[in-house]
Backbone as ProteinMPNN parsed JSONL, in Angstrom:
{"seq_chain_A": "MYKLQVMFEMRRQTYWSDSDPAGIVFYPNYFRFIEEAEEELFRAAGFDRFTLLQQNKVWMPRAETFAKFARPIRLGHPVRIRLYPKLQGEKTVRYDFEFLDDAGEKLTEGYVTVVCVDAAHFKGTPIPEPIRAVILKVC", "coords_chain_A": {"N_chain_A": [[24.278, 1.477, 11.552], [21.639, 4.268, 11.777], [19.112, 4.618, 9.024], [17.412, 6.902, 7.852], [14.13, 6.251, 6.726], [12.218, 6.577, 3.663], [8.744, 7.726, 3.226], [5.63, 7.393, 1.722], [2.412, 9.25, 1.772], [-0.896, 9.775, 2.488], [-4.072, 11.266, 2.512], [-7.504, 9.997, 3.553], [-10.879, 9.886, 3.865], [-13.346, 8.587, 5.39], [-16.127, 6.694, 5.003], [-19.915, 5.776, 5.11], [-20.287, 3.507, 3.701], [-17.652, 2.184, 4.515], [-18.028, 0.949, 6.824], [-18.91, -1.038, 9.366], [-21.872, -2.053, 11.223], [-21.423, -1.073, 13.988], [-20.618, 1.127, 13.346], [-17.776, 1.495, 12.951], [-14.753, 1.156, 10.967], [-14.566, -1.333, 8.835], [-12.5, -4.285, 9.109], [-11.474, -5.578, 6.957], [-11.332, -3.225, 4.951], [-8.939, -2.088, 5.712], [-7.057, -3.171, 3.867], [-8.365, -2.501, 1.513], [-7.735, 0.351, 1.533], [-4.854, 0.248, 1.68], [-4.537, -0.62, -0.861], [-5.449, 1.645, -2.577], [-3.859, 3.873, -1.455], [-1.175, 2.636, -2.379], [-1.897, 2.917, -5.469], [-2.333, 5.768, -5.256], [0.557, 6.234, -5.005], [1.582, 5.331, -7.255], [0.497, 7.146, -9.094], [1.153, 9.885, -8.098], [3.76, 9.861, -9.117], [3.507, 10.167, -11.223], [2.425, 7.921, -13.034], [0.114, 5.699, -13.993], [-0.584, 2.684, -12.311], [-1.954, 0.375, -13.09], [-1.648, 0.532, -16.086], [1.239, 0.266, -16.243], [1.514, -2.07, -15.34], [0.261, -3.649, -17.126], [1.63, -2.76, -19.718], [3.98, -3.776, -18.824], [3.66, -6.407, -18.971], [3.113, -8.15, -16.474], [1.68, -8.867, -13.262], [1.234, -7.878, -9.961], [0.654, -9.589, -7.212], [-0.351, -9.991, -3.754], [1.409, -11.492, -1.464], [1.644, -11.742, 1.345], [0.172, -10.619, 4.279], [-0.155, -8.481, 6.942], [-1.316, -6.93, 9.815], [-1.713, -5.01, 12.774], [-3.905, -3.859, 14.913], [-4.382, -0.855, 16.977], [-6.347, 1.084, 17.445], [-9.609, 1.698, 16.809], [-10.81, 2.748, 13.497], [-13.099, 5.479, 13.445], [-16.522, 5.6, 11.797], [-16.61, 8.032, 9.624], [-14.637, 9.363, 10.252], [-11.611, 11.127, 9.202], [-8.301, 9.502, 7.825], [-4.85, 9.338, 7.754], [-2.737, 7.624, 5.57], [0.074, 5.811, 5.626], [2.752, 4.704, 3.537], [5.565, 2.609, 3.428], [7.887, 2.007, 1.244], [9.624, -0.908, 0.464], [12.133, -2.534, -1.373], [12.617, -5.862, -1.697], [14.986, -7.582, -2.703], [14.853, -8.833, -6.406], [12.401, -9.477, -7.262], [10.455, -8.581, -5.113], [8.442, -6.584, -3.175], [8.14, -4.661, -0.424], [5.688, -3.16, 1.696], [5.662, -1.642, 4.274], [3.312, -0.303, 6.58], [1.281, 2.645, 8.016], [-1.515, 3.748, 9.936], [-2.784, 6.791, 10.932], [-4.691, 8.883, 12.833], [-5.633, 12.386, 12.901], [-4.537, 13.726, 14.641], [-2.344, 12.626, 14.725], [-1.876, 10.188, 16.257], [-1.178, 6.814, 16.341], [-3.114, 4.213, 14.73], [-3.471, 2.015, 13.565], [-0.894, -0.467, 12.03], [1.148, -2.573, 10.298], [1.674, -4.68, 7.198], [2.362, -5.333, 3.989], [3.322, -7.718, 1.836], [4.628, -7.853, -1.66], [4.462, -9.72, -4.686], [6.51, -10.152, -7.469], [4.773, -11.211, -10.704], [4.932, -13.167, -13.976], [2.614, -12.184, -16.332], [1.629, -14.015, -18.047], [1.959, -16.931, -17.378], [2.203, -16.745, -14.46], [4.267, -16.928, -12.799], [6.765, -16.339, -10.734], [9.186, -13.433, -11.473], [11.636, -10.794, -12.213], [10.941, -7.742, -11.156], [10.161, -5.276, -13.528], [11.965, -2.608, -14.886], [10.668, -0.166, -15.465], [8.774, -0.141, -13.34], [10.04, -0.599, -11.134], [11.566, 1.758, -10.958], [9.733, 3.679, -10.428], [9.156, 2.807, -7.662], [11.331, 3.173, -6.656], [11.932, 5.969, -6.625], [10.648, 6.828, -4.355], [11.811, 5.404, -2.379]], "CA_chain_A": [[23.744, 2.911, 11.112], [20.599, 4.24, 11.126], [18.96, 5.32, 7.915], [15.899, 7.271, 7.418], [13.17, 5.551, 5.377], [11.393, 7.599, 2.922], [7.607, 7.112, 2.801], [4.496, 8.031, 0.994], [1.218, 9.631, 2.574], [-2.237, 10.056, 1.588], [-5.1, 11.228, 3.505], [-8.598, 9.532, 3.334], [-12.245, 10.346, 4.561], [-13.925, 7.268, 5.854], [-17.63, 6.407, 4.704], [-20.531, 4.847, 5.595], [-19.489, 2.195, 3.254], [-16.28, 1.259, 4.531], [-17.901, 0.721, 8.14], [-19.999, -2.017, 9.744], [-23.114, -1.652, 11.751], [-20.859, -0.588, 15.078], [-19.92, 2.693, 13.101], [-16.158, 1.094, 12.638], [-14.259, 0.882, 9.504], [-14.733, -3.021, 8.911], [-11.137, -4.544, 8.883], [-10.62, -5.861, 5.29], [-11.52, -2.204, 3.9], [-7.776, -1.334, 5.771], [-6.258, -3.434, 2.965], [-8.582, -1.79, 0.395], [-6.971, 1.496, 1.534], [-3.394, 0.422, 1.471], [-4.527, -0.794, -2.356], [-5.678, 3.314, -2.942], [-2.355, 4.259, -1.381], [-0.38, 2.351, -3.63], [-2.407, 3.755, -6.63], [-1.904, 6.941, -5.313], [2.182, 6.457, -5.084], [2.25, 5.509, -8.634], [0.003, 8.364, -9.56], [2.259, 10.762, -7.355], [5.25, 9.589, -9.655], [3.147, 10.394, -12.901], [2.305, 6.717, -13.694], [-0.91, 4.844, -13.964], [-0.434, 1.383, -12.092], [-2.525, -0.811, -13.945], [-1.036, 0.803, -17.241], [2.576, 0.117, -16.264], [1.33, -3.484, -15.078], [0.005, -4.052, -18.791], [2.476, -2.366, -20.578], [5.304, -5.212, -19.039], [3.009, -8.104, -18.972], [3.095, -8.587, -15.276], [0.896, -9.039, -12.353], [1.908, -7.797, -8.775], [-0.118, -10.07, -6.017], [-0.124, -9.873, -2.625], [1.611, -12.605, -0.891], [1.561, -11.648, 2.609], [-0.368, -9.317, 4.682], [-0.213, -8.782, 8.255], [-1.777, -5.87, 10.442], [-1.756, -4.946, 14.129], [-5.01, -2.677, 15.298], [-4.551, -0.535, 18.251], [-7.617, 1.737, 17.836], [-10.737, 1.68, 15.456], [-11.213, 4.381, 13.058], [-14.536, 5.316, 13.375], [-17.3, 6.025, 10.714], [-16.791, 9.68, 9.227], [-13.176, 10.123, 10.572], [-10.438, 10.952, 8.454], [-7.169, 8.766, 8.333], [-3.69, 9.384, 7.108], [-2.177, 6.201, 5.533], [1.443, 6.095, 5.432], [3.264, 3.581, 3.036], [7.065, 2.832, 3.466], [8.039, 0.881, 0.351], [11.362, -1.478, 0.503], [12.508, -3.398, -2.465], [13.609, -7.121, -1.379], [15.519, -8.594, -4.06], [14.558, -8.529, -7.718], [11.097, -9.937, -7.399], [9.38, -8.718, -4.165], [8.568, -4.987, -2.788], [7.551, -4.809, 1.168], [4.834, -2.004, 1.969], [5.173, -1.558, 5.808], [2.351, 0.922, 6.584], [0.681, 2.644, 9.504], [-2.703, 4.752, 9.771], [-2.906, 7.812, 12.002], [-5.68, 10.123, 12.934], [-5.526, 13.887, 12.443], [-3.595, 14.27, 15.769], [-0.77, 11.954, 14.736], [-1.986, 8.777, 16.912], [-0.943, 5.79, 15.467], [-4.135, 3.509, 14.815], [-2.851, 0.5, 12.999], [0.373, -0.707, 11.442], [1.342, -3.828, 9.621], [2.803, -4.598, 6.061], [2.027, -5.965, 2.728], [4.37, -8.167, 0.578], [3.714, -7.923, -2.744], [5.624, -10.347, -5.586], [5.993, -9.874, -9.306], [5.007, -12.522, -11.84], [4.413, -12.747, -15.27], [0.952, -12.132, -16.631], [1.016, -15.326, -18.893], [2.124, -17.982, -16.664], [1.96, -16.434, -12.888], [5.524, -17.305, -12.341], [8.043, -15.096, -10.29], [9.775, -12.579, -12.302], [12.11, -9.61, -11.728], [10.259, -6.263, -11.237], [10.701, -4.424, -14.516], [12.718, -1.344, -14.453], [9.879, 1.043, -15.128], [7.938, -0.282, -11.917], [11.059, -0.607, -9.91], [11.964, 3.284, -10.818], [8.718, 4.146, -9.462], [9.127, 2.412, -6.311], [12.699, 3.68, -5.882], [11.455, 7.254, -6.254], [9.917, 7.271, -3.066], [12.388, 4.877, -1.22]], "C_chain_A": [[22.453, 3.387, 10.874], [19.938, 5.065, 9.972], [17.717, 5.576, 8.2], [14.972, 6.853, 6.334], [12.341, 6.573, 4.969], [9.698, 6.915, 2.945], [6.693, 8.05, 2.069], [3.36, 8.41, 1.851], [0.358, 10.291, 2.128], [-3.448, 10.433, 2.807], [-6.468, 10.736, 3.032], [-9.504, 9.571, 4.122], [-12.716, 8.985, 4.501], [-15.456, 7.517, 5.768], [-18.202, 5.482, 5.326], [-20.339, 3.207, 4.951], [-18.651, 1.479, 3.378], [-16.528, 0.987, 6.08], [-19.235, -0.404, 8.147], [-20.884, -1.478, 10.644], [-22.793, -0.521, 13.131], [-20.548, 1.067, 14.97], [-18.065, 2.724, 13.032], [-15.896, 0.825, 11.262], [-14.046, -1.075, 9.738], [-13.035, -3.161, 8.414], [-10.64, -4.732, 7.591], [-10.724, -4.668, 4.602], [-10.073, -1.772, 4.306], [-6.954, -1.633, 4.397], [-6.659, -2.72, 1.677], [-7.902, -0.517, 0.218], [-5.678, 1.524, 1.361], [-3.442, 0.238, -0.028], [-4.482, 0.884, -2.843], [-4.426, 3.737, -2.659], [-1.274, 3.938, -2.163], [-0.731, 2.923, -5.151], [-2.025, 4.757, -6.334], [-0.356, 7.464, -5.447], [2.305, 6.477, -6.302], [1.646, 6.772, -9.429], [0.614, 9.296, -9.305], [3.61, 10.888, -8.457], [4.738, 9.876, -11.291], [2.857, 9.136, -13.805], [1.055, 6.133, -13.136], [-0.662, 3.291, -13.324], [-0.738, 0.402, -12.85], [-1.718, -0.676, -15.591], [0.125, 0.423, -17.278], [2.383, -1.756, -16.159], [1.312, -3.92, -16.484], [1.242, -4.144, -19.584], [3.893, -3.609, -20.297], [4.778, -6.473, -18.827], [3.38, -8.721, -17.546], [2.039, -8.004, -14.367], [1.955, -8.786, -10.775], [0.821, -8.201, -7.239], [0.485, -9.956, -4.821], [0.248, -11.46, -2.214], [1.588, -12.898, 0.606], [0.892, -10.472, 3.197], [-0.291, -9.712, 5.976], [-0.57, -7.151, 9.044], [-2.332, -5.746, 12.196], [-2.787, -3.561, 14.346], [-4.797, -2.211, 16.329], [-5.563, 0.174, 18.545], [-8.311, 1.66, 16.474], [-10.346, 2.953, 14.772], [-12.663, 4.268, 12.556], [-15.156, 6.154, 12.208], [-17.146, 7.754, 10.688], [-15.247, 10.357, 9.512], [-12.086, 10.456, 9.348], [-9.006, 10.199, 8.794], [-5.871, 9.342, 7.382], [-2.943, 8.165, 6.769], [-0.73, 6.481, 4.862], [2.064, 4.529, 4.664], [4.757, 3.839, 3.202], [7.225, 1.461, 2.412], [9.548, 0.522, 0.46], [11.346, -2.828, -0.486], [13.15, -4.676, -1.608], [13.737, -7.975, -2.18], [14.871, -8.098, -5.497], [12.862, -8.831, -7.891], [9.692, -9.342, -6.564], [9.48, -6.894, -3.891], [7.639, -5.4, -1.585], [6.903, -3.552, 1.493], [4.825, -1.963, 3.377], [4.076, -0.373, 5.887], [1.82, 1.18, 8.099], [-0.651, 3.58, 9.176], [-2.612, 5.472, 10.762], [-4.064, 8.514, 11.78], [-5.28, 11.121, 12.802], [-4.602, 14.275, 13.466], [-2.262, 13.542, 15.537], [-0.898, 10.678, 15.408], [-1.702, 7.748, 16.032], [-2.578, 4.74, 15.649], [-4.028, 2.082, 14.414], [-1.302, 0.624, 12.099], [0.716, -1.811, 11.035], [2.301, -3.782, 8.059], [2.196, -5.385, 5.295], [2.931, -6.122, 2.171], [4.163, -8.16, -0.554], [5.086, -8.715, -4.108], [5.117, -10.125, -7.279], [5.991, -11.276, -9.809], [4.554, -11.976, -13.281], [3.186, -12.69, -15.537], [0.642, -13.479, -17.491], [1.018, -16.392, -18.13], [2.085, -17.76, -15.046], [3.364, -17.089, -12.197], [6.394, -16.163, -11.873], [8.79, -14.77, -11.504], [10.326, -11.415, -11.737], [11.044, -8.561, -11.846], [10.756, -5.782, -12.323], [10.897, -2.978, -14.155], [11.871, -0.664, -14.575], [8.738, 1.197, -13.451], [9.045, -0.004, -10.966], [11.537, 0.862, -9.925], [10.906, 3.54, -10.001], [8.78, 4.067, -8.262], [10.427, 3.23, -5.685], [12.653, 5.244, -5.944], [10.988, 8.013, -4.917], [10.613, 6.526, -1.921], [13.732, 4.914, -1.516]], "O_chain_A": [[21.954, 3.034, 9.806], [20.23, 6.261, 9.96], [16.943, 4.76, 8.7], [15.141, 7.153, 5.152], [11.8, 7.363, 5.744], [9.506, 5.724, 2.698], [6.933, 9.237, 1.848], [3.352, 7.738, 2.882], [0.552, 11.294, 1.442], [-3.553, 9.809, 3.863], [-6.67, 11.115, 1.879], [-9.187, 9.305, 5.281], [-12.444, 8.286, 3.526], [-15.983, 8.44, 6.391], [-17.655, 4.571, 5.948], [-20.277, 2.127, 5.538], [-18.509, 0.405, 2.793], [-15.522, 0.792, 6.762], [-20.149, -0.573, 7.341], [-20.681, -0.294, 10.912], [-23.467, 0.476, 13.389], [-20.343, 1.917, 15.836], [-17.323, 3.706, 13.06], [-16.72, 0.328, 10.495], [-13.503, -1.741, 10.619], [-12.453, -2.419, 7.621], [-9.623, -4.209, 7.138], [-10.235, -4.76, 3.476], [-9.598, -1.031, 3.446], [-6.314, -0.751, 3.823], [-5.828, -2.345, 0.85], [-7.493, -0.161, -0.887], [-5.146, 2.556, 0.952], [-2.549, 0.806, -0.657], [-3.492, 1.298, -3.445], [-3.747, 4.024, -3.645], [-0.497, 4.785, -2.603], [0.164, 3.326, -5.893], [-1.123, 5.106, -7.095], [0.004, 8.582, -5.815], [2.982, 7.374, -6.803], [2.298, 7.324, -10.316], [0.861, 9.938, -10.326], [4.312, 11.895, -8.544], [5.445, 9.806, -12.296], [2.98, 9.171, -15.03], [0.911, 6.059, -11.916], [-0.51, 2.542, -14.289], [0.09, -0.402, -13.277], [-1.281, -1.672, -16.168], [0.444, 0.097, -18.422], [3.049, -2.544, -16.831], [2.274, -4.509, -16.978], [1.79, -5.159, -20.014], [4.578, -4.146, -21.167], [5.432, -7.474, -18.535], [3.955, -9.81, -17.535], [1.543, -6.896, -14.569], [3.04, -9.317, -10.539], [0.369, -7.376, -6.445], [1.706, -9.831, -4.728], [-0.43, -12.433, -2.543], [1.526, -14.037, 1.07], [1.025, -9.374, 2.657], [-0.324, -10.892, 6.325], [0.126, -6.22, 8.638], [-3.268, -6.401, 12.654], [-2.462, -2.429, 13.989], [-4.954, -3.09, 17.176], [-5.947, 0.154, 19.714], [-7.788, 1.583, 15.362], [-9.759, 3.923, 15.251], [-13.232, 3.515, 11.766], [-14.597, 7.128, 11.704], [-17.51, 8.525, 11.575], [-14.814, 11.449, 9.144], [-11.985, 9.536, 8.535], [-8.575, 10.275, 9.945], [-6.125, 9.765, 6.254], [-2.452, 7.587, 7.739], [-0.48, 7.166, 3.871], [1.847, 3.43, 5.173], [5.23, 4.974, 3.15], [6.855, 0.306, 2.628], [10.477, 1.326, 0.528], [10.691, -3.859, -0.335], [14.132, -4.473, -0.895], [12.993, -8.916, -2.457], [14.416, -6.958, -5.583], [12.242, -8.251, -8.783], [8.509, -9.428, -6.891], [10.361, -6.145, -4.312], [6.692, -6.185, -1.634], [7.739, -2.654, 1.595], [3.735, -2.33, 3.814], [4.182, 0.511, 5.036], [1.846, 0.403, 9.054], [-0.701, 4.112, 8.067], [-2.305, 4.841, 11.773], [-4.451, 8.759, 10.638], [-4.109, 11.005, 12.44], [-3.829, 15.192, 13.188], [-1.228, 13.864, 16.121], [0.038, 9.916, 15.167], [-2.054, 7.895, 14.861], [-3.055, 4.636, 16.778], [-4.541, 1.146, 15.028], [-0.797, 1.656, 11.657], [0.394, -2.468, 12.025], [3.294, -3.089, 7.838], [1.436, -6.213, 5.798], [3.623, -5.17, 1.811], [3.043, -8.651, -0.688], [6.23, -8.31, -4.31], [4.078, -10.01, -7.928], [6.765, -12.2, -9.556], [4.059, -10.907, -13.637], [2.512, -13.336, -14.735], [-0.503, -13.925, -17.574], [-0.065, -16.977, -18.133], [1.91, -18.785, -14.388], [3.346, -17.685, -11.12], [6.675, -15.192, -12.575], [9.021, -15.574, -12.407], [9.702, -10.891, -10.814], [10.258, -8.666, -12.788], [11.986, -5.764, -12.296], [10.225, -2.309, -13.371], [11.887, -0.002, -13.537], [8.238, 2.129, -12.822], [8.899, 0.814, -10.057], [11.949, 1.259, -8.835], [11.135, 3.634, -8.795], [8.522, 5.058, -7.58], [10.512, 3.757, -4.576], [13.46, 5.798, -5.198], [10.959, 9.193, -4.567], [10.307, 6.742, -0.749], [14.556, 4.513, -0.694]]}, "name": "protein", "num_of_chains": 1, "seq": "MYKLQVMFEMRRQTYWSDSDPAGIVFYPNYFRFIEEAEEELFRAAGFDRFTLLQQNKVWMPRAETFAKFARPIRLGHPVRIRLYPKLQGEKTVRYDFEFLDDAGEKLTEGYVTVVCVDAAHFKGTPIPEPIRAVILKVC"}
């Protein structure tokens, strides 16, 4: 059975500081943009991500990333960033993502896998309910 996947979308303008000398967005900045989209996902749900992490004494480091670049993002061009969050077990969330131009053409796609660890020992721990609730709001 086909299940419609819910996503979070934000629009972002690109700037000189995002680009390389050729006038295209430097590839590590794509992952910074994904981080910004994750921050906005939490903000759209009414929460500050960093505050939630501190209150629940956890961190959520990236364990795996993958990106497939179809077309470059040019300096000064706006992009739409879509996140498709999926909880995977008790300790992991995977954000599938895509970057689109204003015409809706896909520029980049991939994923980021995030794991939850306790802040004191950096050992895997279940995602706390308040954080899980924010993610479930959009997925």
